[in-house]
N, C-alpha and C positions, 0 to 999 in steps of 0.2 A: 543198290540199296546201301544205306549207311551202316557203318560199323560202330561198335562200342568199345572204348578203351576204359578199363577199370583201373584207377590209380588208388591203391590202398595206402592211405596215409597222407595227411595234409601238412607235412612239415616243409622244410626248405627244399628238399629234393622233390617231393611230390608236387608241390605247387610250381616249381620250375618246370617239371615235366608237363604239367597241365597247360601252363601258359605258352610254352614253346610249341607243343603239339597243336594247340588251338590255332596258332599262326601258320601252321604248315598243311592243314587238311581242310577241305570244304566243310561248311556248316552242318551238312546232313550227317556228319560223323560225330557221334556223342563222345564226350569226355566227362567221366564221372569220378569225382574225388570222394572217397569214403574216409571220414575222419571222426573219431569219437569226441574230440575236444571242440568246444564251441569257440575257443579263442586261439589265435596264432601269435606267437612272439618269436623273436630271434634270441637264441641262447646267449649271444655275445652281449646283448643288452643287460643281462643280469649283473655284469661287472659294474656298469655305471649305476645301476640300481643299488648295488651293495654299498657304494661309497657316497651315495646321495646326489650323483649327477642327474639321476631321474628320481623323482620323489615317490611315485606310486606305480603299481602294476599297470594301471590303466594307460599310462604314458607309453608303455612298450608293447601293448597288446592291441590286436584288431579282431573284429568279429568275423568269423569264417563265413557267415551268411552274407557278408558284404563284399564278396569277391568281385572285383571291378570288371573283369573282362567278360563280355557276353559269351555264352556258349560253353561255359564251364559249370557243370552241375555239382552241387555239394550236398552230400548226404551225411548228416550227423548220426553216427550209429556205431555201436560196438561190433567188431568183427569176431565171430566165434569159430568159423572154420573156413579153410581155403582148399579148393580142389584145382590145382594147376593143370591137371590133365583135361578137365572139362572147362576150365577157365571160369569157374564159378566161385562165389563167396557167400557164406551164410552170415547174416547180420541180425541185429535186433529188429530191423524193419523187413526181414525176409531175405529171399535168395536173389542175388544179382548174377547175371550172366553176361560175359563179355566176349569179344573176339581177341582182344589183347589185354594183358594184365601187367601192371607195374607194382611191385612190392616195395613200398617206401615207408614202412611202418616204424622205422627207427629202432633204437635200442631203448628199452624201458629201464627206469631207475628201480633199484631193488634195495632201498634202505633197510627193509625188514630182514635182510640176510645177514646183517651184522648186529648181534645183540647189543642193545643200548643206543644204536645210532639214531633212531627216530626220536628218542627222548633227550639226547644230549647234544646232537649236532644240528646246526642250521644248514640246510641243504642249499648250496650255491646254485645247483642246477635246476632249482625250482624258483619261479618268480616270487612266490610268497616267502620262500626261504631267504631270498636275497633281500627282501624288504625287512625281514626279521633281523638280518645281519646289520642292515642300516640302522635300525632302532637300537640294537645292542651297542654299536659303535658310538652313537650319540651320547650314551651314558657311560662310556668306558674311559677310565682315568688312569689305571695302572694294572699290570698283571701280564699274563701270558696268553697270546693268541696263537692258536694252532690251525694250520691249513692241512687237512687230512685227505689223502686219496685212499679210498677204502678197497679198491680193486681195479684190476686191468682186464681187458681194455676199457677205456672210457672215452667219451666223445670230447671234442675240443681239447686236444692234448696240451695246449699251452695254458689253459684256463687256471689250473691250480697255481702256476708260477705267476701269472698275471695277478691273481687274487692276493698272493703274498706281497708282491711289489706295490700294488695299489693300496693295500692296508698300511704298508710302511710309509708310503707317501702321505696318506691320510693322517697318520700319527704325527709326522713332521709338521704338516700344515696346521694341525691343531695344538702344537706345542707340547705333546706328551711323549715324543719318541723315546726320550731317555728313561721313561717310566714303563715302557712296553717292550716285552720280549716277543719276537715273532719267529715261529718255526714251521717248517713244512716237512711232513712225513709221507712217504710214498713207497709202494712196492717196486717201483721202477728202479733199474740199475743206474740210469742217468736220466736227466730231463729229455723227454721226446726222443727216446733211444733210436727209433726208426729213422729219424732225420740224420743220424750219424754223430760221432763223437765231437766234431767241431761245434755243432749246434748245441749239444749238451754242455760242453765246456763254456760256451758263451753265456748260456742261461745261468749256469752255476756262478759265473763271474758276476752277472747282474745281481744275484742274491748275495754274494760275498761283499760286493761294494756297498750294499745296504745293510750289512750285518744281520742278514736273515739266515737263521740256521736251516740247513737242509740235510735230511736224513733219508738215504736211499736204502732199498732192500728191506723196508719195514712193512710187513703185512699185518694189519690190524686183525685181532681175533675177537675182541669184545670191548665195550665201553661201559664204564660205571658212571651213570649220570649223577648219583648221589655224592660221590667223592670227586667227580670230574677227573676221572682217570682213564687213560688209554692203555690197553694191554696189547703188546706185540709178543705173543708167546709168554715167556716168563718175565719180560721187561715191561715196566710201567712208566707212563709219562703223565704228568698233571697238566691241566689247562684251566683257563678262566673263560675263554671264549673259543668255541670250536666251529670252524668253517669246514663243512664236509662235502666231499664228492662221493656219493654212494656207489656201490657196485652196480654194474649194468647187466642186463640180460635181454635176449631176444623175446618178442611177444610170443605167448603160448600158442597162438593159432598157427604159427610157422612150425613150431616143434611138433604139434599134433598132425600137421600135414607131411611130416617127415622130410622137411626141407633143410633142417639144420645139420651142420657137420659136428664133429666131436668137440669143436670149440664153442658150439652153441649158436653159430650164425650161418647165413646162407652162402654157400660157395658159388661164385659167379665167374664167368669168363672175364679176364681182365680188360679186354678191349670192347666186347659187345654187351657185357652185363647180363647175358643169358645165364640161367641157372644150370649148373653142371651136375652131371651124374658121376663124373670121374675127374677130380681136379688135376690128376697127373696127366691125363690125355686130353683134357679140356673138351670132353664130350658133352654136348648140350643135351639136356634132359627134356625140356618143354619148349619147343619153338613157339615164339610169340609171347612168352612169359619172361619178365625181366625182374631183377632186384637191384636197387640202388641205395646208396647212402649207408647209414650206420648199421643197418640190418645185415650187411654183406660181409663176406670174407674174401679178400683179394690177396692171394699169396704173391709176394714180391720175389725178385731174383735172389735175394739173400735169405729166403725162407721166413722173413718177417712178414708183417701184414700191413696193408694200406691203412693209415690212421682213420679214425672215425671223426670226420669234420665236415662242416657245411660246404666248404669249397669243393670237396670231392663229390658230395652228393649233387651239387649244382652241375658240375661238369659231366657226371654220369647221366644225369637227367636229360641234358641236351642231346647227348649221343643216342640215348634210348628213344627220345621223342622223334629224332630225325630218322631212326631206323623204322619205327612204326609208321611214320608218315610216308616213307619211301615205299613200304609194302602196300599201304592203302592206295597210294597214287600210282602204283605200277611202275615205279622208278627203281633204278639200281641203288643199293645202299652205298653211301659215301661217308667216309670218316669213321674213326674208331676212337675210343677213349685212350688217351696217351699217358695218363698218370701224372700229369703236371699239377702241382699244387702250390699254394702260397698261404701265408698267414701274417697277420699283424699282431705282434706280441706287445700288449700294452704294458708299459713299465711305470706309469705314473708321471707326474709333473708335466702332463700334456704331451707326452711322447710315446711312440711305439716303434718297435724294431720290425722291419719288413724281412720276412724269410720266404724263400721260394726255391723250387727245384724240380727235378725229374725223379719221381719216385719209382719209375719203371726202369731206371738205369741199371746197367750191369757193371760190377757185381752187386751193387746196392744203390740206394737213393743218393743222388748228388744234390745237396741242399746247402744254401748259404743263408746267413743271417746278417743283415746290415746293422749298423749302429742306429740307435733310436733317433727319431726325428719327429718334429711337429707335423710334417707333411704326411708321414705314415699314419699318425694318429688321426688326422683329418680324413684320410682315405678309409680307415677302419670305420669311422663314424658314418660314412656315406652308405654303409650297408643298411642302415636303418631306413634309408629312402625306399627300400623294398616295400615297407609297410604302406607307404602312400602310393607306390606304383601298382601294388596288387589289390589294395582294398579301398573302398569308399570310406570317407570319414564317418 
């Protein structure tokens, strides 16, 4: 008899798991993706949308109903509750029961958690927000542009720095750089701290070279939309255009199921991505139930945590799909997630800096960042080919 694998979430990780698993098990085994959104887009595309490389949201989105690969079912529905013990999920369309479950719900954006954010900031992590930034830039002639990280952890750790660098390049291209002040504020101690001080120093050097102000250890407390003022405790900063990265949080259904740790996300085994009952002993709580991507907590050797980024979700998804397929096919499991990751940091002027390394290394991640190149930029843009690979036009 066929089995059912429930994949909760149709983002980068969830769709990678679905496509990879479909190629590993016979057709009588169901693969069901439950996703509340009708549209799919890659977050990396928002940067191009922000500076006008893409003109509209429609250019970076695809319809989930047009998943190309046969044998992947898609249910558009809100998830209300999850029972990992019984491998069931309650949705707007009723109860679903599976033999295996992959939690790939991602991290939700929580702009409402900072007073004034929704009224004052243009949300870079929302496609419509990126379009709004594009429209604001078209009419911008002089003043102060602020890129604000409103909380940690956040997905796509390089994105705020890329945004600042791309806006600076845009201002030079349009002949207004001498009239524009650009600053970045973040609660981080250094850029992408988990990647190590060398990477942080390199990113800071990119900002310095472009005369972009960078202010670390700044936790926003509120924003006054009327006066265009940011408040960091007792310190205030003015702005004319605010590009914001809102705080993140795990979906409520996971918290209600008791799956979250003290940090708010789901602790998983670093190699198998199974949910843990004890992160210290790596004791697995629910065999056959996995969590991948931004919704997870993976503690590293230096007690920091694996970043929230699509490349990690993709790698985890492939390992989980292979593990489920091995069980279904009665084969031994082979391969574990090794914690290797990479990133193309877009710096403007048609270039990107390639960074890569071993995030599971001891005593901490070993990551390098190369000098920017047009080749790395082209490689980053190839990610958008996933839209045509996964979806019909």
